[in-house]
C-alpha positions, 0 to 999 in steps of 0.5 A, a space after each residue: 433622491 438616489 441613495 450611494 452605498 459606499 462598502 469599506 475597502 477592508 470588507 471588499 479586502 477580505 472578501 477577494 482574499 477569499 476567493 482568491 485562495 479558492 482557486 484550485 491548485 495541483 496538488 502531489 502526490 507522496 511516494 506509495 506505502 502499504 499498510 504495516 501488519 504483523 505477520 509470524 513469517 514473510 517473503 519480501 520482494 523477490 531475490 530476498 531471504 527472510 528474516 522475521 526477526 533480525 536478532 536471529 543468530 543464524 542465516 540461510 543462503 541457497 548454495 553454490 551448484 548447477 543452478 548458479 552461485 552467489 544466489 539470493 533465493 531459489 528460482 527455477 524454470 521448469 516443465 510440469 513433471 520435472 524433479 527439482 534437486 538443490 540445497 540450502 546452506 545453513 550457518 550458525 552465527 551464534 556462541 552455542 550449538 543450534 538445533 533447527 527444523 526443516 520444511 518447506 511451507 506455502 506462500 501466501 498473500 497476507 492482509 497488506 499485500 505481503 508474500 508470507 508463509 502459512 502457518 505450520 498446521 494449515 492446510 499444504 496446497 502447492 509447494 508443501 505437497 511437492 517438496 521435501 527435505 532430506 532431513 526435517 531436523 538439523 544441529 549446527 555448532 557454533 560457527 559452523 554451517 551445514 548443507 540441506 537438500 531437498 526436492 521438489 516434484 513438479 506435477 505433471 498437472 502443474 499449471 503455467 505460471 509462478 508457483 511459490 512458497 519457501 525453504 524454512 528453518 526454524 525453532 521454538 522458545 519461550 516468550 513472555 509468560 512462558 509461551 512458545 514462540 516459533 521463530 523462522 527463518 526462510 527463503 524464497 521459492 518461485 518455480 515457473 512452469 512452462 507455458 502462456 505467462 499471463 500478468 493480469 490485475 483487478 482494481 477494487 474498492 477505490 475511497 479517499 480515506 484518513 482526511 482530516 476535518 479541514 479546520 483551517 480556512 483556505 489550506 490543503 488537507 493530507 488525504 490518504 488514496 487507498 485501493 484494493 488490487 487483486 491479481 487475477 493472473 498466473 504471474 508474480 506480478 508487480 504493482 508498477 511504479 509508473 502507475 498514476 492517480 488522478 483525483 478529478 480535474 484538480 489533480 494529476 500525478 504520477 507516482 514515478 518516484 516511488 521507492 522501489 522497496 514499496 512496490 507491492 508483488 502479488 502472487 496468482 490470486 492474491 490480494 493487496 490494498 495500496 495506499 497513496 498519501 496526497 496533498 488535496 484541496 478540500 472542495 467537497 467531492 473528488 473524483 479518484 481515477 486509478 490506471 495500473 500497467 501489471 507487470 510480471 516480475 519476468 518483464 512481462 506486461 499484461 493490460 492497463 486496468 483502470 477503476 474509479 472512485 470517490 470521496 468528500 472532503 468538506 473545507 469546514 474552515 473556508 465555509 465558516 471564515 466565507 459565512 462570517 465575511 457574507 454575514 459580516 457584507 450583510 449585516 453592513 449593507 443592511 445597516 446602511 441602507 436603514 441609516 440612508 433611509 432614515 436620513 431620507 424620510 425625516 421623523 414625523 412631528 408628534 401630534 400635541 396631547 388632547 
């Protein structure tokens, strides 16, 4: 006897829908962003002044002279052993007399990869050793300006490439709880010593992080591709906005729409963390590949570099639905077979009682 098994159309439709939702799609990468880390004084991207507190009542800018007019930062191309003599203009925009300290400070790379200034008291290593200002303190009347000269003596044994720092004005004020707050306003100094320019980067620690638990069935999630980059060359180097990130076979996208304001600039020996938000299909294991082309701010390009990483995003919601659907189908099959078996084999008559 042949038993015919009939599966309801609703069960078939549910199963097909689940299988179709598992077909991979090509996700997109959002514009890259670097994580925010508070700092007392940061040096922003090249050719910008620094104002860690936008409510400050004074401003500084390079003076107009033989080095140029309308400059937004201090940049020099010199030979080792040369001496630089330049000036900055300090303007008091407030209604009260302002007394400021002036100095030259070394630049450093903060935790988030941005350029910042070393705190007062840290051991000087570069421009802070090379440079001096004509006066360590100035007083500027309300609505007035004052020109401050400074000198930088580049050592004869200075290495080729970019050396970074800032000319700084600062004042102390009482903050909450009468804690002294050091307000600093600076403009970037970049000295490029003649010699071979070597833009070079190294990529480390690629990972897929910050992915939420994928409880929603058959739906993508927003995750972060995070990687660490170190400037191993001798030039101030940009993380090129034409970089690409691949996530295995299901993801290929470039960041050509990246906002230029988020482009990371790393000083020599500096390390920064880059994060790119991505819409990712949670199919379990993802293999991530990052490719970067180092680009010096001068325009020189270095050799492209590539590194790999991985991450796991488990589609819990989808698995639950598939288990429920599979369980329903199995239960239906078992029940149907049992019913047909009972129909094919009638119950045996009971033996009469003795």
